[in-house]
C-alpha positions in Angstrom: 0.0 0.0 0.0 1.5 3.4 -1.1 0.8 6.7 0.7 1.6 9.9 -1.2 1.4 13.3 0.6 1.9 16.3 -1.6 2.5 20.0 -0.6 0.5 19.6 2.7 -0.2 22.7 4.7 -1.9 23.0 8.0 -2.3 26.0 10.3 -3.7 26.3 13.8 -4.5 29.9 14.6 -1.5 31.9 13.5 0.9 28.9 13.7 1.9 27.0 10.5 2.5 23.4 11.6 2.8 21.7 8.2 4.5 23.8 5.5 4.3 22.1 2.2 5.2 18.7 3.4 5.8 15.9 0.9 6.1 12.2 1.5 5.8 8.9 -0.5 6.0 5.6 1.1 7.4 2.3 -0.2 5.2 -0.8 0.1 6.1 -3.2 2.9 8.4 -0.8 4.7 8.6 0.6 8.2 9.1 4.4 7.7 10.1 6.2 10.9 9.6 9.9 11.1 11.8 11.6 13.7 11.5 15.0 15.1 11.4 17.0 18.3 8.2 17.0 20.3 5.5 19.4 19.1 6.8 19.8 15.5 3.7 18.3 13.9 4.4 14.6 13.5 1.1 13.5 15.0 -0.7 16.1 12.9 0.7 14.4 9.8 -0.6 11.0 10.9 -4.1 12.4 11.5 -4.1 13.8 8.0 -3.0 10.4 6.5 -5.8 8.5 8.2 -8.4 11.2 7.3 -9.2 12.5 10.8 -8.1 16.0 9.8 -8.3 17.9 6.5 -5.4 20.1 5.3 -5.6 23.8 4.4 -3.8 23.0 1.2 -2.3 19.9 -0.4 -3.3 16.3 -1.0 -3.1 12.9 0.6 -3.4 9.8 -1.6 -3.9 6.3 -0.4 -3.3 3.8 -3.1 -4.2 6.3 -5.7 -7.3 7.6 -4.0 -7.1 11.3 -3.0 -8.8 11.3 0.4 -8.5 15.0 0.7 -11.1 15.3 -2.1 -13.4 12.7 -0.7 -16.6 13.5 1.2 -16.6 12.5 4.8 -18.9 9.6 4.0 -16.4 8.3 1.4 -13.2 8.6 3.4 -14.0 5.5 5.5 -14.1 3.2 2.5 -10.6 4.3 1.6 -9.1 4.2 5.1 -10.9 1.1 6.5 -7.8 -1.0 5.9 -5.7 1.4 8.0 -5.2 1.4 11.7 -3.5 3.7 14.2 -1.8 3.2 17.6 -2.5 6.5 19.5 0.1 8.0 21.8 -2.1 7.6 24.9 -3.4 4.1 23.8 -7.0 5.4 23.6 -8.5 2.4 25.2 -12.2 2.6 26.3 -12.0 2.8 30.1 -15.4 1.1 30.7 -14.6 -1.9 28.4 -12.5 -4.9 29.3 -9.4 -5.6 27.4 -11.2 -8.3 25.5 -14.0 -5.9 24.6 -11.5 -3.3 23.5 -9.7 -5.7 21.3 -12.9 -6.9 19.7 -14.4 -3.5 19.2 -13.5 -2.9 15.5 -14.6 -6.4 14.4 -17.9 -6.0 16.2 -18.6 -2.5 14.8 -17.3 -3.0 11.3 -17.0 -6.7 10.5 -14.4 -7.8 8.0 -12.5 -4.7 6.8 -12.2 -6.1 3.3 -15.8 -7.2 2.7 -17.8 -5.4 5.4 -19.5 -8.8 6.2 -20.3 -9.5 9.8 -17.9 -11.8 11.6 -19.3 -14.7 13.8 -18.8 -14.2 17.5 -16.8 -17.4 17.7 -14.3 -16.1 15.1 -14.1 -12.7 16.9 -13.2 -14.5 20.1 -10.6 -16.6 18.3 -9.0 -13.5 16.8 -9.0 -11.6 20.1 -7.3 -14.5 21.8 -4.7 -14.7 19.0 -4.1 -10.9 19.1 -3.6 -10.8 22.8 -1.3 -13.8 22.7 0.8 -12.1 20.0 1.4 -9.1 22.4 1.9 -11.2 25.5 -1.4 -10.4 27.2 -3.1 -13.8 27.3 -5.4 -14.0 30.4 -6.1 -10.2 30.5 -9.4 -10.4 28.6 -11.6 -9.6 31.6 -9.3 -6.9 33.1 -10.1 -3.2 32.7 -7.5 -0.7 31.3 -7.1 0.7 34.8 -5.8 -2.7 35.9 -2.9 -2.5 33.5 0.5 -0.8 33.6 1.5 1.7 31.0 3.4 -0.8 29.0 0.5 -3.3 29.1 -1.9 -0.6 27.9 0.4 0.0 24.9 0.4 -3.7 24.1 -3.4 -3.9 24.5 -3.8 -1.0 22.1 -1.5 -2.9 19.7 -3.7 -6.0 20.0 -6.7 -3.9 19.2 -4.9 -2.7 16.1 -3.6 -6.0 14.7 -6.8 -8.0 15.4 -8.4 -6.7 12.1 -5.1 -7.0 10.2 -4.8 -3.5 8.7 -2.5 -3.2 5.7 -1.4 0.3 6.7 -0.4 0.9 10.3 0.3 4.3 11.9 2.1 4.5 15.3 2.1 7.7 17.2 5.0 7.9 19.7 4.6 4.2 20.6 7.4 4.1 23.3 6.8 7.5 25.0 6.7 7.2 28.8 7.9 3.6 28.9 11.0 2.3 30.6 13.8 1.1 28.3 12.9 -2.6 28.6 9.2 -2.1 27.9 10.0 0.3 25.1 12.2 -2.4 23.5 9.4 -4.9 23.8 7.1 -2.6 21.9 9.8 -2.0 19.2 10.1 -5.8 18.7 6.3 -6.1 18.5 6.2 -3.4 15.8 8.8 -5.3 13.8 7.1 -8.6 14.2 3.7 -7.1 13.2 5.3 -5.8 10.0 6.7 -9.3 9.2 3.3 -10.9 9.9 1.0 -8.5 8.2 3.3 -6.9 5.5 1.8 -3.7 4.1 3.2 -0.3 5.2 4.0 1.1 8.7 4.7 4.7 9.6 6.1 5.4 13.1 6.5 8.9 14.4 8.8 9.3 17.4 11.5 11.4 19.1 13.1 8.3 20.5 16.4 7.6 18.5 16.9 4.2 20.0 13.5 3.0 18.7 14.0 4.7 15.4 17.3 3.0 14.7 16.0 -0.4 15.8 12.8 -0.6 13.7 13.3 1.6 10.6 13.7 0.5 7.0 13.8 4.2 6.1 14.2 7.3 8.3 12.8 10.8 7.8 13.5 14.0 9.7 10.5 16.3 10.3 11.8 19.8 10.6 10.2 23.2 10.2 7.0 21.8 8.9 8.5 19.6 6.2 10.4 16.3 5.9 13.9 17.7 5.5 15.7 14.4 4.8 14.7 10.9 4.1 16.7 7.7 3.4 17.8 4.3 4.5 19.5 4.3 7.9 23.1 4.1 6.8 22.7 6.8 4.2 20.5 8.9 6.5 23.0 8.9 9.3 25.7 10.4 7.0 23.6 13.6 6.3 25.2 16.7 7.7 22.5 17.9 10.1 23.0 18.5 13.8 19.9 16.4 14.8 21.0 13.5 12.5 24.6 13.7 13.9 23.0 13.4 17.4 21.3 10.2 16.2 24.6 8.9 14.9 26.3 9.5 18.2 23.4 7.8 20.0 24.0 4.7 17.9 27.6 4.7 18.9 26.9 4.9 22.6 
């Protein structure tokens, strides 16, 4: 699945957040977008999945320009996409099992729209929770889980319907190094299992260097640089040189 973003602009009040940003993904890659906190990385993800509309510019998903679609038409284009939100965004009043099953119960099969039998939903939920190491948590509430477990539960809710495009918003923020590495490994394994395309936004250099097929630097409202890790790390830019030193440490 290919995502193409062209000349994307977005302003909030008097502040330009996206300033003519361009991006084109490669199928079956993990693209990691690096940048300082607050530069607009999450804003870009929300435009890609159709939650927000730009002031100018276009977003194409497999050739369909969702920025020209009516709201009622956007879902048919993005239904095979999924997003791991920074705060996990679990429903507090639902159990982990109910959270994981939510998409399948609401929307059925993302490819056909056909309802899925309850027995199959339960099987898929069990499989997804097992994949993220949360077997046995089905009846727990989000408040019963640690921060790292909530991230894994949110990942189970994402992979249960097997989206071909996956967006990850700061997936390791607020986690200790061991738990963060577990999430990194799950992202890589999910990519191997489901193929498709993954975009990860982060300001965590260790995560970026572990999971990326390509790296991009979000700077001043645009993607200033993009390339495979070894090539990217040779670019003469202070932030990239910091990444290089981090890798050496």
